FITI-220162 format. One record per residue: residue in three letters; z, y, x of N, C-alpha, C, O in turn. Coordinates in steps of 0.2 Angstrom, whole numbers, plus 2048, in hexadecimal, padded with zeros to 3 digits. Atoms other than C-alpha are relative to their C-alpha. Example, Ala and Ser with C-alpha at 12.3 -4.5 7.8 and 13.67 -1.06 7.14 Angstrom:
BEGIN
REC   rest   n_pz   n_py   n_px   ca_pz   ca_py   ca_px   c_pz   c_py   c_px   o_pz   o_py   o_px
REC    Ala    800    7FA    804     827     7EA     83E    800    806    804    803    805    809
REC    Ser    7FF    7FA    7FC     824     7FB     844    803    805    7FC    804    80B    7FF
END
This chain:
BEGIN
REC   rest   n_pz   n_py   n_px   ca_pz   ca_py   ca_px   c_pz   c_py   c_px   o_pz   o_py   o_px
REC    Met    806    7FE    803     6C7     6E7     C74    7FB    800    807    7F5    800    807
REC    Gln    801    802    7FB     6C5     6E3     C87    7FD    7FB    800    7F8    7FA    804
REC    Asp    804    808    7FF     6C0     6D2     C85    7FA    7FF    7FC    7F6    7FB    7FD
REC    Tyr    808    801    804     6B1     6D6     C78    7FC    803    806    7F8    800    809
REC    Ile    804    7FE    7FD     6AC     6E1     C84    7FD    7FA    807    7F9    7FC    80B
REC    Asp    7FE    804    7FB     6AE     6D3     C92    7FA    7FB    7FF    7F5    7FB    803
REC    Leu    806    804    801     6A3     6C7     C88    7F9    802    7FD    7F5    7FE    7FE
REC    Phe    808    7FD    801     695     6D2     C82    7FC    800    807    7F6    7FF    808
REC    Ile    803    7FE    7F9     693     6D6     C95    7FE    7F9    802    7F8    7F8    805
REC    Asn    801    808    7FD     694     6C3     C99    7FB    7FC    7FD    7F7    7F9    800
REC    Ser    807    802    804     688     6BD     C8C    7FB    800    803    7F7    7FB    803
REC    Phe    807    7FE    7FD     67B     6C5     C95    7FD    7FB    804    7F8    7F8    804
REC    Ser    800    802    7F9     67E     6BC     CA4    7FD    7F7    7FE    7F9    7F3    800
REC    Asp    800    805    800     681     6AD     C9B    7FB    7FC    7FD    7FA    7F6    7FD
REC    Tyr    805    801    804     674     6AC     C91    7F7    801    804    7F2    7FE    802
REC    Trp    806    801    7FB     667     6AF     C9F    801    7FB    803    7FC    7F8    805
REC    Asn    800    804    7FE     66E     6A2     CA6    7FF    7F8    7FE    7FE    7F2    800
REC    Tyr    803    806    805     66B     696     C9A    7F8    7FF    7FD    7F6    7FA    7F9
REC    Leu    808    7FE    802     65A     69B     C97    7FD    7FD    807    7FA    7F8    806
REC    Leu    801    803    7FA     657     696     CA9    801    7FB    803    7FF    7F9    808
REC    Lys    7FE    808    7FF     65E     686     CA9    7FC    7FE    7FB    7F6    7FC    7FD
REC    Glu    808    802    806     653     682     C99    7F9    7FF    803    7F6    7FB    800
REC    Ile    806    800    7FF     643     686     CA3    7FE    7FC    806    7F9    7F9    807
REC    Thr    7FD    804    7F9     64A     67F     CB3    800    7FA    800    7FC    7F6    803
REC    Thr    7FC    806    802     652     66F     CAC    7FD    7FD    7F9    801    7FE    7F4
REC    Pro    804    804    805     646     665     CA0    807    7FC    7FF    80A    7F9    803
REC    Ser    7FC    807    802     651     659     C94    7FE    7FE    7F8    7F9    801    7F5
REC    Trp    801    803    806     652     651     C85    804    804    7F9    803    802    7F4
REC    Thr    7FD    7FE    806     65B     65D     C7C    7FF    808    803    804    80C    802
REC    Asn    802    7FA    7FC     653     66D     C86    7FC    802    7F8    7F8    7FF    7F5
REC    Tyr    802    7FC    807     64F     67B     C76    7F9    800    805    7F5    7FB    804
REC    Phe    805    7FE    7FD     642     681     C82    7F8    7FC    7FF    7F3    7FE    7FE
REC    Tyr    807    806    7FF     636     672     C85    800    7FF    7F8    7FB    800    7F5
REC    Trp    802    803    806     639     66C     C74    7FC    806    7FD    7F9    805    7F8
REC    Leu    803    7FA    804     632     67C     C6E    7F9    801    803    7F5    803    7FF
REC    Val    807    7FE    7FD     623     67E     C79    7FC    7F8    7FD    7F6    7F6    7FB
REC    Gly    804    808    801     620     66A     C76    7FC    800    7F9    7F6    7FF    7F8
REC    Leu    804    800    808     61E     66B     C62    7FC    806    800    7F7    805    7FD
REC    Ser    806    7FA    802     614     67C     C63    7F9    7FA    804    7F4    7F9    802
REC    Phe    808    802    7FD     608     672     C6F    7FE    7F9    7FA    7F9    7F8    7F7
REC    Leu    803    806    807     608     663     C62    7FD    803    7FC    7F7    802    7FC
REC    Val    804    7FF    807     603     66B     C54    7FB    804    802    7F6    805    7FE
REC    Phe    806    7FA    7FE     5F7     679     C5E    7FC    7F8    801    7F7    7F9    7FE
REC    Ile    804    805    800     5EF     668     C61    7FD    7FC    7FC    7F7    7FA    7FC
REC    Leu    801    801    807     5EF     662     C50    7FB    806    7FC    7F6    805    7F9
REC    Glu    804    7F9    803     5E8     673     C4A    7F9    800    803    7F4    803    800
REC    Ile    807    7FF    7FC     5D9     671     C58    7FD    7F9    7FC    7F8    7F9    7F8
REC    Ile    802    808    800     5D6     65D     C54    7FF    7FF    7F8    7FA    7FB    7F6
REC    Leu    800    800    809     5D8     65F     C40    800    807    7FD    803    807    7F8
REC    Pro    803    7FB    803     5D2     671     C3B    801    800    7FA    7FE    7FC    7F8
REC    Trp    801    7FE    808     5D4     676     C28    7FA    805    800    7F4    803    7FE
REC    Arg    804    7F7    7FE     5CB     688     C2B    7FB    7FD    807    7FD    7FF    80C
REC    Lys    804    803    7FD     5BC     67D     C35    7FE    807    805    7FF    807    80B
REC    Asn    805    7FB    7FE     5B3     690     C39    809    804    803    808    80A    804
REC    Gln    7FC    7F9    7FB     5C6     698     C41    7FF    7FE    806    7FC    7F8    806
REC    Lys    7FF    801    7FB     5C7     69A     C51    807    7FC    802    80C    7FD    800
REC    Val    7FA    804    7FD     5D2     68F     C5C    806    805    801    80C    805    7FE
REC    Leu    7FC    7FB    7FF     5DA     69F     C63    7FE    806    7FB    7FA    80A    7FB
REC    Arg    801    7FB    807     5DB     6A8     C52    800    807    7FF    7FB    809    803
REC    Arg    7FE    7F7    802     5DE     6BA     C4D    806    7FF    802    809    7FA    800
REC    Asp    7F9    800    7FE     5F0     6BF     C55    803    7F7    802    807    7F3    7FF
REC    Phe    7FB    807    7FD     5F2     6AE     C5E    804    803    806    80A    801    807
REC    Trp    7FC    7FF    7FA     5F8     6B6     C6D    808    804    7FD    80E    801    7FE
REC    Leu    7FA    7FD    804     604     6C2     C63    806    7FB    7FE    80C    7FB    800
REC    Asp    7FC    804    801     60C     6B5     C59    803    7FC    806    809    7FA    807
REC    Leu    7FB    806    7FB     60F     6AA     C68    804    807    805    806    804    809
REC    Phe    7FC    7FA    7FE     618     6BA     C70    805    801    7FB    80A    804    7FE
REC    Tyr    7FB    7FF    805     622     6BB     C61    803    7F8    801    809    7F6    800
REC    Leu    7F9    808    800     629     6A8     C62    803    802    807    809    803    808
REC    Phe    7FB    7FE    7F9     62D     6AD     C75    806    804    7FF    80C    802    800
REC    Phe    7FE    7FA    7FF     633     6BE     C70    807    7FE    7FA    80C    800    7FB
REC    Asn    7FB    800    808     63F     6B9     C5E    806    7FA    804    80C    7FA    803
REC    Phe    7FC    806    7FE     645     6A7     C69    805    802    805    80A    800    806
REC    Phe    7FB    7FF    7F9     649     6AE     C79    801    805    802    807    807    803
REC    Leu    800    7F7    800     646     6C1     C7D    805    803    7FC    808    808    7FE
REC    Phe    7F9    7FB    805     652     6C6     C6F    805    7FE    802    80A    802    801
REC    Ser    7F8    803    7FF     661     6BC     C74    800    802    807    806    803    80A
REC    Leu    7FD    7FD    7F9     65E     6C3     C85    801    808    800    805    80A    804
REC    Val    7FF    7FA    7FF     65D     6D5     C82    806    801    7FD    809    805    7FF
REC    Gly    7FA    7FC    802     66B     6D7     C78    802    7FA    7F8    808    7FB    7F6
REC    Tyr    7FF    803    804     66C     6CB     C69    806    7FC    800    80A    7FC    7FC
REC    Asn    7FC    802    7FF     676     6BE     C71    807    803    800    80C    800    7FE
REC    Ser    7FB    7FE    7FF     683     6C8     C76    805    803    7FD    80B    804    7FD
REC    Ile    7FB    7FE    807     686     6D1     C66    801    7FB    7FB    805    7FD    7F7
REC    Ser    800    803    804     685     6C3     C5D    805    7FC    802    809    7F8    7FE
REC    Asn    7FA    804    800     693     6BA     C67    807    804    800    80C    801    800
REC    Val    7FA    7FD    802     69F     6C8     C66    801    802    7F8    806    806    7F7
REC    Ala    801    7FF    805     69B     6C9     C54    804    7FC    7FC    808    7FE    7F8
REC    Val    7FC    805    800     6A1     6B8     C54    806    7FE    800    809    7FA    7FC
REC    Ala    7F7    801    7FD     6B2     6B8     C5D    802    804    7FC    807    803    7F9
REC    Ala    7FD    7F9    805     6B4     6C8     C52    801    7FD    7F9    807    7FD    7F8
REC    Phe    7FF    804    806     6B3     6BF     C42    805    7FA    802    80B    7FB    7FF
REC    Asn    7FC    805    7FF     6BC     6B0     C49    809    804    7FE    80D    802    7FB
REC    Asp    7F9    7FE    7FB     6CB     6BC     C51    802    801    7F8    807    7FE    7F6
REC    Gly    800    7FF    806     6CA     6C3     C3F    804    7F9    7FA    80A    7F9    7F7
REC    Leu    7FE    805    804     6CD     6B4     C35    807    7FD    803    80C    7FC    800
REC    Asn    7F8    803    7FD     6DC     6AE     C43    806    806    7FD    80B    805    7FB
REC    Ser    7FC    7FA    803     6E3     6BF     C3D    803    7FF    7FB    808    801    7FB
REC    Ile    7FC    801    806     6E7     6B9     C2C    800    7F8    7FF    7FE    7F5    7FA
REC    Gly    800    806    7FF     6EA     6A7     C32    7FD    7FC    7FC    800    7F8    7F8
REC    Ile    805    808    7FF     6DA     69D     C30    7FE    7FF    809    7FE    803    80E
REC    Glu    803    803    7F9     6D5     694     C3F    7FA    800    801    7F7    802    806
REC    Asn    808    801    802     6C4     690     C39    7FF    800    7FA    803    7FF    7F6
REC    Leu    804    801    806     6B8     68F     C2D    7FD    7F9    7FA    7FA    7FA    7F5
REC    Val    803    807    803     6B5     67D     C28    804    800    7FC    80A    800    7FE
REC    Ala    7FE    801    807     6B9     67A     C17    7FE    7F7    7FE    801    7F3    7FA
REC    Ile    802    808    803     6B1     668     C16    7FD    7FB    807    7F7    7FC    80A
REC    Glu    801    805    7F8     6B2     65C     C26    7FB    7F9    7FE    7FB    7F5    7F9
REC    Leu    809    805    801     6A0     651     C27    802    7FC    805    7FF    7F6    805
REC    Ala    800    803    7FB     6A6     64A     C37    800    7F7    800    7FE    7F3    804
REC    Ser    7FF    809    7FF     6AA     638     C32    7FB    7FE    7FB    7FB    7F8    7FA
REC    Leu    805    801    803     69A     638     C28    7FD    7FB    805    800    7FB    80B
REC    Pro    804    802    7FA     68C     62D     C32    7FC    805    801    7FB    808    7FC
REC    Val    803    7FA    7FD     681     639     C3C    7F9    801    7FE    7F6    806    7FF
REC    Trp    805    7FE    802     673     637     C34    800    804    7F7    7FD    809    7F6
REC    Ser    7FE    7FA    805     67A     63E     C23    801    805    800    800    809    7FB
REC    Gln    7FE    7FA    7FE     682     64C     C2C    7F9    804    800    7F9    809    7FC
REC    Leu    806    7FC    800     66F     651     C31    7FD    800    7FB    7FB    806    7FA
REC    Leu    802    800    809     669     64E     C1F    805    805    7FE    801    80B    7FE
REC    Ile    7FD    7FB    801     676     659     C1A    7FE    806    801    7FC    80A    7FC
REC    Met    802    7FB    7FD     674     665     C25    7FB    804    7FF    7FA    80A    7FF
REC    Phe    808    7FD    7FF     663     667     C23    7FD    803    7F9    7F9    807    7F7
REC    Ile    802    7FD    806     663     669     C10    802    806    7FF    7FF    80B    7FD
REC    Ile    7FC    7F9    7FF     672     675     C12    7FA    806    800    7F8    809    7FC
REC    Ala    804    7FB    7FB     668     680     C1F    7FB    802    7FB    7FA    808    7F9
REC    Asp    807    7FD    803     658     680     C14    801    804    7FB    7FF    809    7FA
REC    Phe    7FD    7FD    808     65F     683     C04    803    807    802    803    80B    7FD
REC    Ile    7FE    7FB    7FF     668     692     C0C    7FA    805    802    7F9    80B    801
REC    Gln    805    7FA    7FD     659     698     C16    7F9    801    7F8    7F7    806    7F7
REC    Trp    803    7FE    807     64F     697     C04    801    807    7FD    7FD    80C    7FC
REC    Asn    7FD    7FB    803     65A     6A2     BFC    7FF    806    804    7FD    80B    801
REC    Ile    801    7FA    7FD     659     6AF     C0A    7F8    803    800    7F6    809    800
REC    His    80A    7FE    7FF     644     6AD     C0C    800    804    7FA    7FD    809    7FB
REC    Arg    800    7FE    805     646     6B3     BF9    801    807    7FF    7FF    80B    7FC
REC    Leu    7FB    7F8    802     652     6C2     BFB    7FB    806    806    7FB    80C    806
REC    Leu    803    7FD    7FA     645     6C6     C0B    7F9    803    7FC    7F5    808    7FF
REC    His    805    7FD    804     638     6C9     BFE    802    804    7FA    7FF    809    7F9
REC    Arg    7FC    7FD    806     643     6CF     BEF    802    807    802    800    80C    7FF
REC    Val    7FD    7FB    7FE     64D     6DC     BF8    7FA    805    806    7F7    804    80B
REC    Pro    807    7FC    7FB     641     6EB     BFC    802    803    807    7FD    805    80B
REC    Trp    800    7FF    7F7     649     6F0     C0D    801    7FA    805    800    7FB    80B
REC    Leu    803    806    7FD     647     6DE     C11    7FB    7FE    802    7FA    7FC    807
REC    Trp    805    802    800     638     6DB     C0E    7FB    804    805    7F5    802    806
REC    Glu    803    7FC    7FD     633     6E9     C19    802    7FF    806    800    802    80B
REC    Phe    800    805    7F6     637     6DE     C29    7FC    7FA    7FD    7F6    7FA    7FF
REC    His    805    804    803     630     6D0     C1F    7F9    802    7FE    7F7    7FE    7FA
REC    Lys    807    7FE    7FF     61E     6D8     C20    7FE    7FD    805    7F9    7FA    805
REC    Val    805    801    7F8     61C     6D5     C32    7FE    7F9    7FF    7F9    7F7    802
REC    His    803    809    801     61B     6C1     C2D    7FB    7FF    7FA    7F8    7FA    7FA
REC    His    803    800    804     612     6C5     C1F    7F8    803    801    7F3    803    7FD
REC    Ser    804    7FD    7FF     606     6CF     C28    7FA    7FA    806    7F6    7FB    80B
REC    Ile    805    807    7FD     5FD     6BF     C2F    7F9    801    7FC    7F8    802    7F6
REC    Lys    806    802    804     5EC     6BE     C2B    7FB    7FB    801    7F5    7F9    7FE
REC    Glu    806    809    7FE     5E4     6AE     C33    806    7FB    802    809    7FD    807
REC    Met    7F9    805    802     5F3     6A0     C30    7FC    7FC    807    7F6    7FA    807
REC    Gly    7FE    807    7FB     5F8     694     C40    805    7FF    800    809    800    7FC
REC    Phe    7F8    803    800     606     68B     C46    806    806    804    80C    807    804
REC    Ala    7F9    7FB    7FD     60E     69A     C51    801    805    7FB    805    808    7FD
REC    Ala    7FF    7FD    803     60C     6A4     C43    808    800    7FB    80A    804    7F7
REC    Gln    7F8    801    803     61D     69E     C3D    805    805    804    809    808    800
REC    Phe    7FC    7FD    7FC     625     6A8     C4B    7FD    809    7FF    801    80D    801
REC    Arg    800    7F7    802     61E     6BA     C46    803    802    7FB    801    803    7F6
REC    Phe    7FD    7FE    805     62D     6C0     C3E    805    806    804    805    806    80A
REC    His    7FB    7FA    7FC     639     6D1     C42    806    7FC    801    808    7F7    7FD
REC    Phe    7FB    802    7FE     647     6CF     C4D    805    801    7FA    80A    7FD    7FA
REC    Met    7F9    7FF    806     653     6D5     C3C    800    7F8    7FD    804    7F4    7FC
REC    Glu    802    806    806     64C     6C5     C33    806    7FA    803    809    7F6    800
REC    Thr    7FD    803    7FD     656     6BC     C42    808    803    7FC    80C    800    7F7
REC    Ile    7F9    7FE    803     666     6C5     C3D    803    7FF    7FC    809    7FE    7FB
REC    Ile    7FF    7FF    808     665     6C5     C2C    801    7F7    7FE    806    7F6    7FA
REC    Tyr    7FF    805    801     662     6B2     C2C    807    7FE    803    80B    7FB    800
REC    Lys    7F8    803    7FF     671     6AE     C37    806    803    7FF    80C    801    801
REC    Ser    7FB    7FD    804     67B     6B9     C30    803    7FE    7F9    808    7FD    7F8
REC    Leu    7FF    804    804     67A     6B3     C20    801    7F9    7FF    803    7F7    7FA
REC    Gln    7FE    807    7FE     67B     6A0     C25    805    7FD    801    807    7F7    7FF
REC    Tyr    7FB    800    7FF     689     6A2     C2F    806    7FD    7FF    809    7F8    802
REC    Ile    7F9    7FF    803     699     6A2     C24    7FD    7F8    7FE    7FF    7F3    801
REC    Pro    800    808    804     690     691     C18    800    7FB    806    805    7F7    805
REC    Leu    800    805    7FD     68C     686     C27    806    7FF    804    808    7F9    805
REC    Ala    7FB    800    7FD     69B     68A     C30    805    7FC    7FD    80A    7FA    800
REC    Met    7FB    804    804     6A5     683     C22    7FE    7FA    7FF    801    7F6    7FB
REC    Leu    803    806    7FE     69A     675     C25    804    7FC    806    806    7F6    806
REC    Gly    7FE    802    7FC     6A1     672     C34    7FD    7FC    805    800    7F8    809
REC    Phe    807    804    7FC     691     66B     C3E    802    804    807    804    80A    807
REC    Gly    801    800    7F6     691     66A     C52    7F7    803    801    7F2    803    7FD
REC    Ile    808    7FE    7FF     682     671     C5A    7FD    7FB    803    7F8    7FD    805
REC    Glu    805    807    7FF     67A     661     C5E    7FD    7FE    7FB    7F7    7FE    7FB
REC    Gln    803    801    808     679     65D     C4B    7FA    808    7FF    7F4    807    7FE
REC    Phe    806    7F7    801     670     672     C4B    7FC    7FD    805    7F7    7FC    801
REC    Phe    807    801    7FC     664     66D     C59    7FC    7FC    7FD    7F7    7FE    7FC
REC    Ile    803    808    804     65E     65C     C50    7FD    805    7FB    7F7    807    7FC
REC    Val    801    7FF    806     65E     665     C3F    7F8    808    803    7F3    807    800
REC    His    803    7FB    7FD     655     676     C48    7F9    7FF    801    7F4    802    7FE
REC    Met    808    801    7FC     646     66F     C51    7FF    7FD    7FA    7FB    800    7F6
REC    Leu    803    802    806     643     664     C42    7FC    805    7FB    7F6    804    7F8
REC    Ser    804    7FB    804     641     673     C39    7FB    806    802    7F8    809    7FE
REC    Val    808    7FB    7FC     635     67D     C45    7FC    7FB    800    7F6    7FC    7FE
REC    Phe    807    804    801     62B     66D     C45    7FB    801    7FB    7F5    802    7FC
REC    Ile    802    7FE    806     629     66F     C33    7FC    807    7FF    7F7    807    7FC
REC    Gly    801    7F9    800     627     682     C34    7F8    800    803    7F3    801    800
REC    His    807    800    7FD     619     680     C40    7FA    7FC    7FB    7F5    7FE    7FA
REC    Leu    807    802    803     60E     674     C34    800    804    7FD    7FB    807    7FD
REC    Asn    801    7FD    805     612     67F     C27    7FB    806    801    7F6    807    7FD
REC    His    807    7FA    7FD     607     68E     C31    7FA    7FD    801    7F5    801    800
REC    Ala    806    802    7FC     5FB     682     C38    7FC    7FF    7FC    7FD    7FE    7F6
REC    Asn    80A    803    803     5E8     67F     C34    800    7FC    7FE    7FB    7F9    801
REC    Leu    7FF    807    7FF     5EC     66F     C2E    7FE    7FF    7F7    800    803    7F2
REC    Asn    800    800    80A     5E6     669     C1B    803    7FA    800    7FF    7F5    800
REC    Trp    7FD    804    800     5F4     65F     C19    804    804    7F9    804    809    7F6
REC    Asp    7FA    7FE    807     601     65E     C09    803    7F8    7FE    805    7F8    7F8
REC    Tyr    7FC    803    801     609     64E     C0B    800    7FB    7FB    806    7F8    7FA
REC    Gly    800    801    805     604     646     BFC    806    800    7FC    809    805    7FC
REC    Pro    7FB    800    805     612     640     BF0    806    804    803    809    806    7FF
REC    Phe    7F9    7FE    7FC     620     648     BFD    7FF    808    7FF    803    80C    800
REC    Lys    801    7F7    801     618     65B     BFA    804    800    7FD    805    807    7FD
REC    Tyr    7FC    7FD    804     626     65C     BEE    807    801    801    80B    804    7FE
REC    Ile    7F9    800    7FE     633     659     BF8    7FE    805    808    801    80A    80A
REC    Ile    801    7FC    7FA     62B     660     C09    7FA    805    801    7F5    803    800
REC    Asn    805    7FB    7FF     623     671     C0E    7F9    7FF    804    7F8    7FB    809
REC    Asn    806    801    7FC     611     671     C13    7FD    805    800    7FE    80A    7FC
REC    Pro    804    7FC    7FF     602     67A     C19    7FE    802    7FA    7FF    808    7F8
REC    Lys    805    7FF    808     5F8     679     C07    805    806    7FE    803    80B    7FD
REC    Met    7FB    7FC    804     609     680     BFF    803    807    804    803    80D    801
REC    His    7FF    7F9    7FE     60D     68D     C0C    7FB    805    801    7FD    809    805
REC    Leu    807    7FC    7FD     5FC     696     C0F    800    802    7F7    7FE    808    7F7
REC    Trp    7FE    7FB    805     600     69C     BFC    805    805    800    804    80A    7FD
REC    His    7F9    7FA    801     612     6A4     C00    7FC    805    804    7FF    80A    804
REC    His    802    7FA    7FA     607     6AF     C0E    7F8    804    7FB    7F5    809    7FC
REC    Ala    804    7FC    806     5F9     6B3     BFD    801    805    801    807    806    801
REC    Arg    7FF    7F8    802     5F5     6C4     BFD    800    802    7F9    801    808    7F7
REC    Asp    801    7FF    807     5F2     6C3     BEA    805    7FD    7FD    802    7F8    7FB
REC    Leu    7FB    804    804     603     6BC     BE1    7FC    800    7F9    7F8    803    7F6
REC    Pro    802    800    808     602     6B6     BCF    804    805    7FE    808    807    801
REC    Ala    7FE    7F8    805     608     6C4     BC2    806    7FF    800    80B    803    801
REC    Asp    7F7    803    801     618     6B8     BBE    805    800    805    80B    7FF    803
REC    His    7FD    801    7FD     61C     6B9     BCE    800    804    807    7FF    802    80C
REC    Gln    801    7FB    7FC     61B     6C8     BD6    803    801    806    800    806    809
REC    Tyr    7FC    800    7FA     628     6C6     BE6    7FD    7FC    804    7FD    7FD    80A
REC    Gly    802    805    7FA     61F     6B6     BED    801    7F9    7FD    804    7F9    7F8
REC    Val    800    807    803     61E     6A3     BEA    801    7FC    807    7FE    7FE    80D
REC    Asn    801    804    7F9     622     695     BF6    805    801    804    802    802    80A
REC    Tyr    7FE    7FB    7FC     631     69B     BFE    804    7FA    805    808    7FB    809
REC    Gly    7FD    803    7F9     636     68C     C07    7FF    7FF    804    7F9    800    804
REC    Leu    803    7FF    7F9     636     689     C19    801    7F9    800    7FE    7F7    806
REC    Ser    801    807    7FC     638     676     C1C    800    7FD    7F9    7FB    7F9    7F8
REC    Leu    803    805    806     63A     671     C09    7FE    802    7FB    802    807    7F9
REC    Ser    802    7FD    804     631     673     BFB    802    801    7F9    7FF    804    7F4
REC    Leu    7FE    803    805     63B     66A     BF0    805    807    7FB    806    807    7F5
REC    Trp    7FE    7FC    804     645     67B     BEB    7FC    803    7FB    7FD    804    7F5
REC    Asp    805    7FD    805     634     684     BE6    801    7FE    7FA    802    801    7F5
REC    Tyr    802    802    807     632     676     BDA    805    801    7FA    803    803    7F5
REC    Leu    7FC    7FF    805     644     676     BD2    801    805    7FC    802    805    7F6
REC    Phe    800    7FC    802     645     687     BD0    7FB    806    800    7FC    80C    801
REC    Gly    807    7FC    805     633     68D     BCA    7FC    805    804    7F9    808    801
REC    Thr    803    7FD    7FB     62C     696     BDB    7FC    7FC    801    7F9    7FE    806
REC    Ala    805    806    7FB     620     687     BE0    7F7    805    7FB    7F7    806    7F5
REC    His    807    7FE    802     60D     68F     BDD    7FB    7FE    806    7FB    800    80B
REC    Ile    806    805    7FE     5FE     684     BE2    7FC    800    7FA    7FD    7FB    7F7
REC    Pro    805    800    806     5F0     689     BD5    7FB    7FC    803    7FA    7F7    800
REC    Tyr    803    806    7FC     5E4     680     BE2    7FF    802    808    801    808    80A
REC    His    801    800    7FA     5DE     67E     BF3    7FC    804    803    7F6    804    801
REC    Asp    805    7FC    800     5D6     68B     BFB    803    801    809    808    803    80B
REC    Ala    7FF    7FF    7F7     5D5     68B     C11    7FF    806    800    804    809    802
REC    His    801    7F7    801     5CE     69E     C0E    806    804    7FD    806    80A    7FE
REC    Leu    7FA    7FC    803     5DD     6A4     C06    801    807    802    805    808    806
REC    Glu    7FD    7F9    7FD     5DD     6B7     C0A    808    801    800    80C    801    7FB
REC    Leu    7F9    801    7FE     5ED     6BA     C13    801    807    801    7FD    80B    803
REC    Gly    7FD    7F9    800     5F8     6C9     C12    804    803    7FC    807    7FE    7F9
REC    Phe    7FB    7FC    805     602     6D6     C06    7FA    806    801    7F6    808    805
REC    His    806    7F9    803     5F8     6E5     BFD    802    806    805    808    809    805
REC    Gly    7FF    7F9    7FD     5F8     6F3     C09    802    800    808    805    804    80B
REC    Asp    800    801    7FA     5F7     6EA     C1A    7FA    801    803    7F9    7FE    808
REC    Glu    808    7FD    7FD     5E5     6F3     C1E    804    805    805    803    808    80A
REC    Gln    7FA    7FA    7FB     5F3     6FF     C25    806    7FE    804    80B    802    805
REC    Tyr    7F9    802    7FE     600     6F4     C2D    7FE    800    808    7F8    800    80A
REC    Pro    800    800    7F8     602     6F5     C41    7FD    7F7    801    7FE    7F2    7FD
REC    Asp    802    805    7FD     5F9     6E8     C4B    802    7FD    806    800    7F8    808
REC    Asn    7FB    802    7FA     605     6E7     C5A    807    7FE    7FF    80A    800    7FA
REC    Phe    7FA    801    7FE     615     6E1     C5F    805    805    7FE    809    805    7F9
REC    Gly    7FA    7FB    800     61E     6F2     C62    7FF    801    7FB    805    800    7F8
REC    Lys    800    7FB    809     618     6FB     C50    803    7FB    7FD    807    7FD    7F9
REC    Gln    7FD    804    805     61C     6EC     C48    808    7FF    800    80B    7FE    7FB
REC    Leu    7F8    801    7FE     62F     6EB     C4E    800    807    7FD    805    808    7F9
REC    Val    7FC    7F8    803     631     6FE     C49    7FD    802    7FA    7FF    808    7F9
REC    Glu    803    800    806     626     6FE     C39    805    7FF    7FB    805    804    7F7
REC    Pro    7FB    801    804     634     6F8     C30    805    807    7FD    807    80A    7F8
REC    Phe    7FB    7FB    802     63F     706     C33    7FF    805    801    802    809    805
REC    Lys    805    7F8    7FF     632     715     C30    803    7FF    7F6    804    804    7F3
REC    Lys    7FF    7FE    807     637     710     C1C    805    802    7FE    805    803    7F8
END
């Protein structure tokens, strides 16, 4: 037990030191500056090539979404998530060791070329996320947390990061075992994650893009706008276009829905008129239900 307590306490200072190093020591594998750089790039694209030309550059809730970006990716870990997750992983691995299992790796992919490792991880991770995303819409108590993301009324790149901190816990928990069984390392995860972040930025951006024939494989701004539509088709009452990076899953499993293109499609959900419009109240709202 003392080992877990020490791990929990030390994880706070370890993450703080990591965050300081990220900010003060730029490098090609620096997560902080990759996130800032990709965000700035897509923001510039929105300014130069806007789909909704009458939408303000600093659109409604722009600063709120930008705060969510830094909270969900840095501050949340700093205030406890990193420590709790480190203890949870250690306890989980200790539990495996107690029954004679040293690790979860079931399929060894390290012998494959790096590009194929990245491709396999990208596809598998995205398929897992697609299924988790469907759960967020179909399970009532999960939907209460996901409503935070669907409270967006004007779309822009930073809207990708307006989500409740519970979604981080849900996604990471449900992804951990499947990805651990494939034995992917941190370097591969970094590359795949940054690619997913970039595609997610574009999906939420104010851009008139659908990538032509590649729209049946890669998610895009025109397709994802319908995921946020306030009015859903009668035969898809829980939602449509669940893909995060890939649209492929929606076309394969019959959840793709793009009846026409409308830059000014009404976004949100029924009843969102009463939904809180500030960070603090949005954080506690799901726990009231």
